[in-house]
PyMOL commands that place a pseudoatom at each C-alpha (Angstrom):
pseudoatom trace, name=CA, resn=MET, resi=1, chain=A, elem=C, hetatm=0, pos=[8.367, -10.057, -5.155]
pseudoatom trace, name=CA, resn=THR, resi=2, chain=A, elem=C, hetatm=0, pos=[11.599, -9.368, -6.988]
pseudoatom trace, name=CA, resn=SER, resi=3, chain=A, elem=C, hetatm=0, pos=[12.829, -7.127, -9.773]
pseudoatom trace, name=CA, resn=ARG, resi=4, chain=A, elem=C, hetatm=0, pos=[12.465, -10.018, -12.210]
pseudoatom trace, name=CA, resn=GLN, resi=5, chain=A, elem=C, hetatm=0, pos=[10.963, -13.481, -12.394]
pseudoatom trace, name=CA, resn=ILE, resi=6, chain=A, elem=C, hetatm=0, pos=[13.643, -16.044, -11.538]
pseudoatom trace, name=CA, resn=PRO, resi=7, chain=A, elem=C, hetatm=0, pos=[13.495, -19.267, -13.516]
pseudoatom trace, name=CA, resn=GLY, resi=8, chain=A, elem=C, hetatm=0, pos=[13.357, -22.270, -11.215]
pseudoatom trace, name=CA, resn=LEU, resi=9, chain=A, elem=C, hetatm=0, pos=[11.948, -20.335, -8.256]
pseudoatom trace, name=CA, resn=ILE, resi=10, chain=A, elem=C, hetatm=0, pos=[8.207, -20.864, -8.397]
pseudoatom trace, name=CA, resn=ASN, resi=11, chain=A, elem=C, hetatm=0, pos=[7.263, -18.242, -5.841]
pseudoatom trace, name=CA, resn=THR, resi=12, chain=A, elem=C, hetatm=0, pos=[8.980, -15.226, -7.456]
pseudoatom trace, name=CA, resn=VAL, resi=13, chain=A, elem=C, hetatm=0, pos=[6.806, -12.474, -8.864]
pseudoatom trace, name=CA, resn=ARG, resi=14, chain=A, elem=C, hetatm=0, pos=[8.161, -9.562, -10.867]
pseudoatom trace, name=CA, resn=PHE, resi=15, chain=A, elem=C, hetatm=0, pos=[7.520, -6.200, -9.265]
pseudoatom trace, name=CA, resn=PRO, resi=16, chain=A, elem=C, hetatm=0, pos=[5.540, -4.194, -11.906]
pseudoatom trace, name=CA, resn=LEU, resi=17, chain=A, elem=C, hetatm=0, pos=[7.844, -1.183, -11.861]
pseudoatom trace, name=CA, resn=GLN, resi=18, chain=A, elem=C, hetatm=0, pos=[6.842, 0.254, -15.226]
pseudoatom trace, name=CA, resn=GLU, resi=19, chain=A, elem=C, hetatm=0, pos=[3.186, -0.146, -14.415]
pseudoatom trace, name=CA, resn=VAL, resi=20, chain=A, elem=C, hetatm=0, pos=[3.592, 1.490, -10.967]
pseudoatom trace, name=CA, resn=ILE, resi=21, chain=A, elem=C, hetatm=0, pos=[5.458, 4.390, -12.469]
pseudoatom trace, name=CA, resn=ALA, resi=22, chain=A, elem=C, hetatm=0, pos=[2.817, 4.869, -15.205]
pseudoatom trace, name=CA, resn=TRP, resi=23, chain=A, elem=C, hetatm=0, pos=[0.022, 4.738, -12.584]
pseudoatom trace, name=CA, resn=ALA, resi=24, chain=A, elem=C, hetatm=0, pos=[1.878, 7.385, -10.454]
pseudoatom trace, name=CA, resn=GLU, resi=25, chain=A, elem=C, hetatm=0, pos=[2.372, 9.645, -13.501]
pseudoatom trace, name=CA, resn=ARG, resi=26, chain=A, elem=C, hetatm=0, pos=[-1.285, 9.364, -14.451]
pseudoatom trace, name=CA, resn=ASN, resi=27, chain=A, elem=C, hetatm=0, pos=[-2.229, 10.393, -10.906]
pseudoatom trace, name=CA, resn=GLY, resi=28, chain=A, elem=C, hetatm=0, pos=[0.067, 13.357, -10.804]
pseudoatom trace, name=CA, resn=ALA, resi=29, chain=A, elem=C, hetatm=0, pos=[3.061, 12.144, -8.761]
pseudoatom trace, name=CA, resn=VAL, resi=30, chain=A, elem=C, hetatm=0, pos=[5.769, 14.806, -8.488]
pseudoatom trace, name=CA, resn=ASN, resi=31, chain=A, elem=C, hetatm=0, pos=[8.550, 12.249, -8.788]
pseudoatom trace, name=CA, resn=PRO, resi=32, chain=A, elem=C, hetatm=0, pos=[7.152, 8.828, -9.839]
pseudoatom trace, name=CA, resn=TYR, resi=33, chain=A, elem=C, hetatm=0, pos=[10.690, 7.454, -10.330]
pseudoatom trace, name=CA, resn=TRP, resi=34, chain=A, elem=C, hetatm=0, pos=[11.979, 7.887, -6.748]
pseudoatom trace, name=CA, resn=PHE, resi=35, chain=A, elem=C, hetatm=0, pos=[12.441, 4.551, -4.988]
pseudoatom trace, name=CA, resn=VAL, resi=36, chain=A, elem=C, hetatm=0, pos=[15.312, 4.224, -2.557]
pseudoatom trace, name=CA, resn=ASN, resi=37, chain=A, elem=C, hetatm=0, pos=[14.231, 1.214, -0.536]
pseudoatom trace, name=CA, resn=THR, resi=38, chain=A, elem=C, hetatm=0, pos=[11.691, -1.588, -0.156]
pseudoatom trace, name=CA, resn=VAL, resi=39, chain=A, elem=C, hetatm=0, pos=[9.325, 0.546, 1.963]
pseudoatom trace, name=CA, resn=CYS, resi=40, chain=A, elem=C, hetatm=0, pos=[8.957, 3.067, -0.876]
pseudoatom trace, name=CA, resn=TYR, resi=41, chain=A, elem=C, hetatm=0, pos=[8.193, 0.292, -3.405]
pseudoatom trace, name=CA, resn=ALA, resi=42, chain=A, elem=C, hetatm=0, pos=[5.640, -1.207, -0.962]
pseudoatom trace, name=CA, resn=ILE, resi=43, chain=A, elem=C, hetatm=0, pos=[3.829, 2.112, -0.372]
pseudoatom trace, name=CA, resn=ALA, resi=44, chain=A, elem=C, hetatm=0, pos=[3.653, 2.879, -4.126]
pseudoatom trace, name=CA, resn=TYR, resi=45, chain=A, elem=C, hetatm=0, pos=[2.550, -0.687, -4.874]
pseudoatom trace, name=CA, resn=ALA, resi=46, chain=A, elem=C, hetatm=0, pos=[-0.251, -0.485, -2.281]
pseudoatom trace, name=CA, resn=GLY, resi=47, chain=A, elem=C, hetatm=0, pos=[-1.591, 2.605, -4.050]
pseudoatom trace, name=CA, resn=PHE, resi=48, chain=A, elem=C, hetatm=0, pos=[-1.173, 0.967, -7.477]
pseudoatom trace, name=CA, resn=LEU, resi=49, chain=A, elem=C, hetatm=0, pos=[-3.199, -2.050, -6.395]
pseudoatom trace, name=CA, resn=GLY, resi=50, chain=A, elem=C, hetatm=0, pos=[-6.098, 0.304, -5.443]
pseudoatom trace, name=CA, resn=ASP, resi=51, chain=A, elem=C, hetatm=0, pos=[-9.006, -0.779, -3.336]
pseudoatom trace, name=CA, resn=ILE, resi=52, chain=A, elem=C, hetatm=0, pos=[-7.351, 0.407, -0.112]
pseudoatom trace, name=CA, resn=ASP, resi=53, chain=A, elem=C, hetatm=0, pos=[-8.502, 3.196, 2.126]
pseudoatom trace, name=CA, resn=THR, resi=54, chain=A, elem=C, hetatm=0, pos=[-5.821, 3.197, 4.823]
pseudoatom trace, name=CA, resn=VAL, resi=55, chain=A, elem=C, hetatm=0, pos=[-2.082, 2.571, 5.052]
pseudoatom trace, name=CA, resn=TYR, resi=56, chain=A, elem=C, hetatm=0, pos=[-0.730, 1.808, 8.515]
pseudoatom trace, name=CA, resn=MET, resi=57, chain=A, elem=C, hetatm=0, pos=[2.945, 2.566, 9.262]
pseudoatom trace, name=CA, resn=GLN, resi=58, chain=A, elem=C, hetatm=0, pos=[4.818, 0.847, 12.061]
pseudoatom trace, name=CA, resn=GLY, resi=59, chain=A, elem=C, hetatm=0, pos=[8.492, 0.058, 12.470]
pseudoatom trace, name=CA, resn=VAL, resi=60, chain=A, elem=C, hetatm=0, pos=[9.621, 2.485, 9.789]
pseudoatom trace, name=CA, resn=ASP, resi=61, chain=A, elem=C, hetatm=0, pos=[11.365, 5.086, 11.822]
pseudoatom trace, name=CA, resn=TYR, resi=62, chain=A, elem=C, hetatm=0, pos=[14.589, 5.791, 9.937]
pseudoatom trace, name=CA, resn=VAL, resi=63, chain=A, elem=C, hetatm=0, pos=[16.372, 6.671, 13.201]
pseudoatom trace, name=CA, resn=ASN, resi=64, chain=A, elem=C, hetatm=0, pos=[19.769, 5.829, 14.460]
pseudoatom trace, name=CA, resn=TYR, resi=65, chain=A, elem=C, hetatm=0, pos=[18.827, 5.111, 18.048]
pseudoatom trace, name=CA, resn=ILE, resi=66, chain=A, elem=C, hetatm=0, pos=[22.262, 6.154, 19.308]
pseudoatom trace, name=CA, resn=LYS, resi=67, chain=A, elem=C, hetatm=0, pos=[21.769, 9.622, 17.838]
pseudoatom trace, name=CA, resn=TYR, resi=68, chain=A, elem=C, hetatm=0, pos=[18.006, 10.075, 17.777]
pseudoatom trace, name=CA, resn=ASN, resi=69, chain=A, elem=C, hetatm=0, pos=[17.777, 12.970, 15.326]
pseudoatom trace, name=CA, resn=GLU, resi=70, chain=A, elem=C, hetatm=0, pos=[19.912, 11.476, 12.603]
pseudoatom trace, name=CA, resn=ALA, resi=71, chain=A, elem=C, hetatm=0, pos=[18.234, 9.638, 9.785]
pseudoatom trace, name=CA, resn=GLU, resi=72, chain=A, elem=C, hetatm=0, pos=[19.761, 6.157, 9.273]
pseudoatom trace, name=CA, resn=ASN, resi=73, chain=A, elem=C, hetatm=0, pos=[19.654, 6.142, 5.542]
pseudoatom trace, name=CA, resn=GLY, resi=74, chain=A, elem=C, hetatm=0, pos=[20.124, 9.337, 3.490]
pseudoatom trace, name=CA, resn=GLN, resi=75, chain=A, elem=C, hetatm=0, pos=[17.021, 9.781, 1.433]
pseudoatom trace, name=CA, resn=ALA, resi=76, chain=A, elem=C, hetatm=0, pos=[14.962, 6.918, 2.780]
pseudoatom trace, name=CA, resn=ARG, resi=77, chain=A, elem=C, hetatm=0, pos=[12.828, 9.018, 5.145]
pseudoatom trace, name=CA, resn=GLU, resi=78, chain=A, elem=C, hetatm=0, pos=[12.248, 11.684, 2.500]
pseudoatom trace, name=CA, resn=CYS, resi=79, chain=A, elem=C, hetatm=0, pos=[11.324, 9.105, -0.130]
pseudoatom trace, name=CA, resn=THR, resi=80, chain=A, elem=C, hetatm=0, pos=[9.005, 7.288, 2.230]
pseudoatom trace, name=CA, resn=THR, resi=81, chain=A, elem=C, hetatm=0, pos=[7.174, 10.502, 3.217]
pseudoatom trace, name=CA, resn=HIS, resi=82, chain=A, elem=C, hetatm=0, pos=[7.004, 11.482, -0.491]
pseudoatom trace, name=CA, resn=TRP, resi=83, chain=A, elem=C, hetatm=0, pos=[5.071, 8.286, -1.295]
pseudoatom trace, name=CA, resn=LEU, resi=84, chain=A, elem=C, hetatm=0, pos=[2.896, 8.547, 1.849]
pseudoatom trace, name=CA, resn=SER, resi=85, chain=A, elem=C, hetatm=0, pos=[2.027, 12.119, 0.898]
pseudoatom trace, name=CA, resn=PHE, resi=86, chain=A, elem=C, hetatm=0, pos=[1.245, 11.097, -2.632]
pseudoatom trace, name=CA, resn=LEU, resi=87, chain=A, elem=C, hetatm=0, pos=[-1.224, 8.451, -1.394]
pseudoatom trace, name=CA, resn=ALA, resi=88, chain=A, elem=C, hetatm=0, pos=[-2.717, 10.919, 1.073]
pseudoatom trace, name=CA, resn=GLY, resi=89, chain=A, elem=C, hetatm=0, pos=[-3.297, 13.282, -1.856]
pseudoatom trace, name=CA, resn=LEU, resi=90, chain=A, elem=C, hetatm=0, pos=[-5.258, 10.547, -3.549]
pseudoatom trace, name=CA, resn=GLY, resi=91, chain=A, elem=C, hetatm=0, pos=[-7.559, 10.291, -0.522]
pseudoatom trace, name=CA, resn=ILE, resi=92, chain=A, elem=C, hetatm=0, pos=[-5.915, 7.309, 1.141]
pseudoatom trace, name=CA, resn=LYS, resi=93, chain=A, elem=C, hetatm=0, pos=[-5.633, 7.690, 4.947]
pseudoatom trace, name=CA, resn=ILE, resi=94, chain=A, elem=C, hetatm=0, pos=[-2.151, 7.416, 6.453]
pseudoatom trace, name=CA, resn=LYS, resi=95, chain=A, elem=C, hetatm=0, pos=[-1.949, 6.166, 10.011]
pseudoatom trace, name=CA, resn=ILE, resi=96, chain=A, elem=C, hetatm=0, pos=[1.449, 6.325, 11.751]
pseudoatom trace, name=CA, resn=ILE, resi=97, chain=A, elem=C, hetatm=0, pos=[1.750, 4.821, 15.221]
pseudoatom trace, name=CA, resn=PRO, resi=98, chain=A, elem=C, hetatm=0, pos=[2.149, 7.569, 17.840]
pseudoatom trace, name=CA, resn=THR, resi=99, chain=A, elem=C, hetatm=0, pos=[5.627, 6.354, 19.008]
pseudoatom trace, name=CA, resn=SER, resi=100, chain=A, elem=C, hetatm=0, pos=[7.102, 6.496, 15.518]
pseudoatom trace, name=CA, resn=PHE, resi=101, chain=A, elem=C, hetatm=0, pos=[9.854, 8.958, 14.582]
pseudoatom trace, name=CA, resn=LEU, resi=102, chain=A, elem=C, hetatm=0, pos=[8.485, 8.945, 11.013]
pseudoatom trace, name=CA, resn=CYS, resi=103, chain=A, elem=C, hetatm=0, pos=[7.083, 12.415, 10.197]
pseudoatom trace, name=CA, resn=ALA, resi=104, chain=A, elem=C, hetatm=0, pos=[8.178, 13.423, 13.774]
pseudoatom trace, name=CA, resn=ARG, resi=105, chain=A, elem=C, hetatm=0, pos=[5.080, 11.583, 15.027]
pseudoatom trace, name=CA, resn=ASN, resi=106, chain=A, elem=C, hetatm=0, pos=[6.601, 10.875, 18.429]
pseudoatom trace, name=CA, resn=LYS, resi=107, chain=A, elem=C, hetatm=0, pos=[6.869, 14.576, 19.207]
pseudoatom trace, name=CA, resn=PHE, resi=108, chain=A, elem=C, hetatm=0, pos=[3.155, 14.658, 19.648]
pseudoatom trace, name=CA, resn=LEU, resi=109, chain=A, elem=C, hetatm=0, pos=[3.288, 12.071, 22.426]
pseudoatom trace, name=CA, resn=ALA, resi=110, chain=A, elem=C, hetatm=0, pos=[4.953, 14.103, 25.170]
pseudoatom trace, name=CA, resn=ALA, resi=111, chain=A, elem=C, hetatm=0, pos=[4.524, 17.517, 23.624]
pseudoatom trace, name=CA, resn=GLU, resi=112, chain=A, elem=C, hetatm=0, pos=[6.933, 18.786, 26.266]
pseudoatom trace, name=CA, resn=GLY, resi=113, chain=A, elem=C, hetatm=0, pos=[8.788, 21.862, 24.971]
pseudoatom trace, name=CA, resn=ILE, resi=114, chain=A, elem=C, hetatm=0, pos=[7.266, 21.473, 21.482]
pseudoatom trace, name=CA, resn=GLN, resi=115, chain=A, elem=C, hetatm=0, pos=[6.395, 24.818, 20.013]
pseudoatom trace, name=CA, resn=TYR, resi=116, chain=A, elem=C, hetatm=0, pos=[3.949, 24.828, 17.112]
pseudoatom trace, name=CA, resn=TYR, resi=117, chain=A, elem=C, hetatm=0, pos=[4.947, 27.514, 14.600]
pseudoatom trace, name=CA, resn=GLY, resi=118, chain=A, elem=C, hetatm=0, pos=[2.504, 30.400, 14.405]
pseudoatom trace, name=CA, resn=TYR, resi=119, chain=A, elem=C, hetatm=0, pos=[0.747, 29.751, 17.699]
pseudoatom trace, name=CA, resn=HIS, resi=120, chain=A, elem=C, hetatm=0, pos=[1.120, 32.425, 20.392]
pseudoatom trace, name=CA, resn=GLU, resi=121, chain=A, elem=C, hetatm=0, pos=[-0.796, 30.150, 22.798]
pseudoatom trace, name=CA, resn=GLN, resi=122, chain=A, elem=C, hetatm=0, pos=[0.212, 26.565, 22.247]
pseudoatom trace, name=CA, resn=PRO, resi=123, chain=A, elem=C, hetatm=0, pos=[-2.628, 24.090, 21.630]
pseudoatom trace, name=CA, resn=ASP, resi=124, chain=A, elem=C, hetatm=0, pos=[-3.102, 20.948, 23.776]
pseudoatom trace, name=CA, resn=ILE, resi=125, chain=A, elem=C, hetatm=0, pos=[-2.701, 17.774, 21.772]
pseudoatom trace, name=CA, resn=VAL, resi=126, chain=A, elem=C, hetatm=0, pos=[-4.841, 14.909, 23.082]
pseudoatom trace, name=CA, resn=GLN, resi=127, chain=A, elem=C, hetatm=0, pos=[-4.780, 11.384, 21.777]
pseudoatom trace, name=CA, resn=SER, resi=128, chain=A, elem=C, hetatm=0, pos=[-8.126, 9.890, 20.870]
pseudoatom trace, name=CA, resn=LYS, resi=129, chain=A, elem=C, hetatm=0, pos=[-9.053, 6.237, 20.666]
pseudoatom trace, name=CA, resn=GLY, resi=130, chain=A, elem=C, hetatm=0, pos=[-7.455, 4.406, 17.778]
pseudoatom trace, name=CA, resn=LEU, resi=131, chain=A, elem=C, hetatm=0, pos=[-4.150, 4.243, 16.042]
pseudoatom trace, name=CA, resn=GLY, resi=132, chain=A, elem=C, hetatm=0, pos=[-2.788, 7.639, 15.111]
pseudoatom trace, name=CA, resn=GLN, resi=133, chain=A, elem=C, hetatm=0, pos=[-5.955, 9.631, 15.766]
pseudoatom trace, name=CA, resn=TRP, resi=134, chain=A, elem=C, hetatm=0, pos=[-5.450, 12.970, 17.527]
pseudoatom trace, name=CA, resn=ASN, resi=135, chain=A, elem=C, hetatm=0, pos=[-7.566, 15.960, 18.551]
pseudoatom trace, name=CA, resn=VAL, resi=136, chain=A, elem=C, hetatm=0, pos=[-6.252, 19.435, 18.809]
pseudoatom trace, name=CA, resn=GLN, resi=137, chain=A, elem=C, hetatm=0, pos=[-7.816, 21.443, 21.601]
pseudoatom trace, name=CA, resn=SER, resi=138, chain=A, elem=C, hetatm=0, pos=[-6.946, 25.173, 21.799]
for i in range(1, 138): cmd.bond("trace and resi %d" % i, "trace and resi %d" % (i + 1))
show_as sticks, trace
zoom trace
C-alpha cells in the first residue's frame, strides 16, 4: 500500500487517506488527521476496514533501548496511542503484549516499586492466561 498508485507496478494499492479520515470524523475522532508513521496508518486502516474485534500490538515499543525511558520518535508513541484509544472507544479490544513499553505495559510485569496513584494499599497485579489479559486483586 502506498500514497498513490504507481503506474507499472502491478501490486501497488493507494492508501484511502480521504476515506479513512472521513470515517474517523464520522465516528468522532478527536484528531482524524494525525498520522506520523506507518503504524498509525495501519491502526486507523484496521478500524476503517471494520469487521475486526481485536487489535494485537507487538514490536511497537517506541523505546531507545540505550535510554529506556526516552521515546525514539517524537510524536510516534502519542499518535499510536491516540489511534488505539480511538479504536477502543469504538468497542475494539486492544491487546498489547505484556513485555511492551507501549502504554507502559511492561511496568505491570514486575510491578516492583510501581505505585498506583490513589491507592493507599497497592493492588496485586496477576497475569491471567492469554495475551495481555490481567486481573487486579486488592
